[in-house]
C-alpha atoms as a printed R data frame, in Angstrom:
   type eleno elety resid chain resno       x       y       z
1  ATOM     1    CA   MET     A     1 -20.793  17.644  -2.329
2  ATOM     2    CA   ALA     A     2 -21.393  14.582  -4.363
3  ATOM     3    CA   GLU     A     3 -21.028  11.124  -2.811
4  ATOM     4    CA   ASN     A     4 -17.896  10.296  -4.807
5  ATOM     5    CA   GLU     A     5 -16.233  13.476  -3.803
6  ATOM     6    CA   LEU     A     6 -16.971  12.671  -0.116
7  ATOM     7    CA   LYS     A     7 -15.413   9.207  -0.560
8  ATOM     8    CA   ALA     A     8 -12.376  10.621  -2.195
9  ATOM     9    CA   GLU     A     9 -11.957  13.381   0.468
10 ATOM    10    CA   ALA     A    10 -12.308  10.772   3.193
11 ATOM    11    CA   LEU     A    11  -9.392   8.627   1.814
12 ATOM    12    CA   LEU     A    12  -7.022  11.698   2.030
13 ATOM    13    CA   GLU     A    13  -6.466  10.245   5.673
14 ATOM    14    CA   LEU     A    14  -6.661   6.557   6.443
15 ATOM    15    CA   ASN     A    15  -8.367   5.273   9.592
16 ATOM    16    CA   ALA     A    16  -7.135   2.316  11.697
17 ATOM    17    CA   ASP     A    17  -9.363  -0.159   9.752
18 ATOM    18    CA   ASP     A    18  -7.949   1.141   6.378
19 ATOM    19    CA   GLU     A    19  -4.305   0.722   7.732
20 ATOM    20    CA   ALA     A    20  -5.085  -2.736   9.099
21 ATOM    21    CA   LEU     A    21  -6.436  -3.821   5.802
22 ATOM    22    CA   ILE     A    22  -3.461  -2.453   3.848
23 ATOM    23    CA   MET     A    23  -0.931  -4.237   6.318
24 ATOM    24    CA   GLN     A    24  -2.742  -7.537   6.200
25 ATOM    25    CA   LEU     A    25  -2.851  -7.623   2.422
26 ATOM    26    CA   PHE     A    26   0.725  -6.479   2.222
27 ATOM    27    CA   TYR     A    27   1.864  -9.333   4.185
28 ATOM    28    CA   GLU     A    28  -0.399 -11.820   2.437
29 ATOM    29    CA   ARG     A    29   0.015 -10.651  -1.149
30 ATOM    30    CA   MET     A    30   3.086  -8.507  -1.595
31 ATOM    31    CA   VAL     A    31   5.600  -9.962   0.655
32 ATOM    32    CA   PRO     A    32   5.918 -13.303  -1.191
33 ATOM    33    CA   LEU     A    33   6.554 -11.216  -4.410
34 ATOM    34    CA   LEU     A    34   9.102  -9.145  -2.662
35 ATOM    35    CA   GLU     A    35  10.960 -12.174  -1.304
36 ATOM    36    CA   ARG     A    36  11.121 -13.651  -4.828
37 ATOM    37    CA   ALA     A    37  12.674 -10.332  -6.153
38 ATOM    38    CA   ASP     A    38  15.076 -10.021  -3.130
39 ATOM    39    CA   ALA     A    39  13.749  -6.725  -2.254
40 ATOM    40    CA   ARG     A    40  15.069  -5.019   0.742
41 ATOM    41    CA   ILE     A    41  13.694  -1.466   0.951
42 ATOM    42    CA   GLY     A    42  11.299   0.371  -1.247
43 ATOM    43    CA   THR     A    43   7.880   1.888  -1.868
44 ATOM    44    CA   LEU     A    44   4.678   0.148  -3.211
45 ATOM    45    CA   ASN     A    45   1.345   1.652  -4.461
46 ATOM    46    CA   CYS     A    46  -1.366   0.306  -2.360
47 ATOM    47    CA   ARG     A    47  -3.703  -0.497  -5.145
48 ATOM    48    CA   PHE     A    48  -3.088  -4.225  -4.111
49 ATOM    49    CA   ALA     A    49  -5.542  -3.457  -1.162
50 ATOM    50    CA   GLY     A    50  -8.241  -2.149  -3.584
51 ATOM    51    CA   ASP     A    51  -9.013   0.695  -5.950
52 ATOM    52    CA   ALA     A    52  -9.809   2.970  -3.180
53 ATOM    53    CA   TYR     A    53  -6.142   3.010  -2.032
54 ATOM    54    CA   ARG     A    54  -4.595   3.765  -5.397
55 ATOM    55    CA   HIS     A    55  -3.317   7.056  -4.425
56 ATOM    56    CA   TRP     A    56  -1.589   5.701  -1.343
57 ATOM    57    CA   ASN     A    57   2.063   4.422  -1.149
58 ATOM    58    CA   LEU     A    58   3.434   2.090   1.470
59 ATOM    59    CA   HIS     A    59   7.168   2.407   2.312
60 ATOM    60    CA   PHE     A    60   8.908  -0.815   3.675
61 ATOM    61    CA   CYS     A    61  12.203  -2.157   4.510
62 ATOM    62    CA   SER     A    62  13.594  -5.698   5.431
63 ATOM    63    CA   ALA     A    63  13.359  -6.792   8.983
64 ATOM    64    CA   GLY     A    64  15.112 -10.091   9.693
65 ATOM    65    CA   SER     A    65  13.543 -12.717   7.512
66 ATOM    66    CA   SER     A    66  10.417 -10.546   6.758
67 ATOM    67    CA   PHE     A    67   9.524  -6.973   6.082
68 ATOM    68    CA   GLN     A    68   8.435  -3.945   8.200
69 ATOM    69    CA   ILE     A    69   6.187  -1.231   6.971
70 ATOM    70    CA   THR     A    70   7.759   2.163   7.764
71 ATOM    71    CA   GLY     A    71   5.077   4.544   6.505
72 ATOM    72    CA   LEU     A    72   1.985   5.159   4.425
73 ATOM    73    CA   GLU     A    73   1.919   8.392   2.174
74 ATOM    74    CA   TYR     A    74  -0.863   9.926   0.124
75 ATOM    75    CA   ASP     A    75   0.189  10.865  -3.454
76 ATOM    76    CA   GLU     A    76  -2.625  11.870  -5.854
77 ATOM    77    CA   THR     A    77  -0.258  11.264  -8.792
78 ATOM    78    CA   SER     A    78   0.686   7.727  -7.633
79 ATOM    79    CA   ASP     A    79   0.115   4.734  -9.938
80 ATOM    80    CA   GLU     A    80   0.454   1.012  -9.735
81 ATOM    81    CA   LEU     A    81   3.418  -0.995 -10.979
82 ATOM    82    CA   SER     A    82   2.873  -4.573 -11.872
83 ATOM    83    CA   LEU     A    83   4.900  -7.085  -9.992
84 ATOM    84    CA   ASP     A    84   4.004 -10.186 -11.899
85 ATOM    85    CA   LEU     A    85   7.351 -11.989 -11.811
């Protein structure tokens, strides 16, 4: 198997470090945008955490004055949506 295929196959499942990185960057980068948009619930593509996560989606909902991640899901057809507001 080629090195790129091994990397792609490995990202069909996230390890604890991957999940921690996605969560950290969600709270640092995405929450401020979601707050400006008055978001309450939704799904975001995880490309904000790096190109390696472009096929992962994060489900979130509001929790008090912040947000809670309710799940991560792999979707090979997923793509990024710009939130440049």
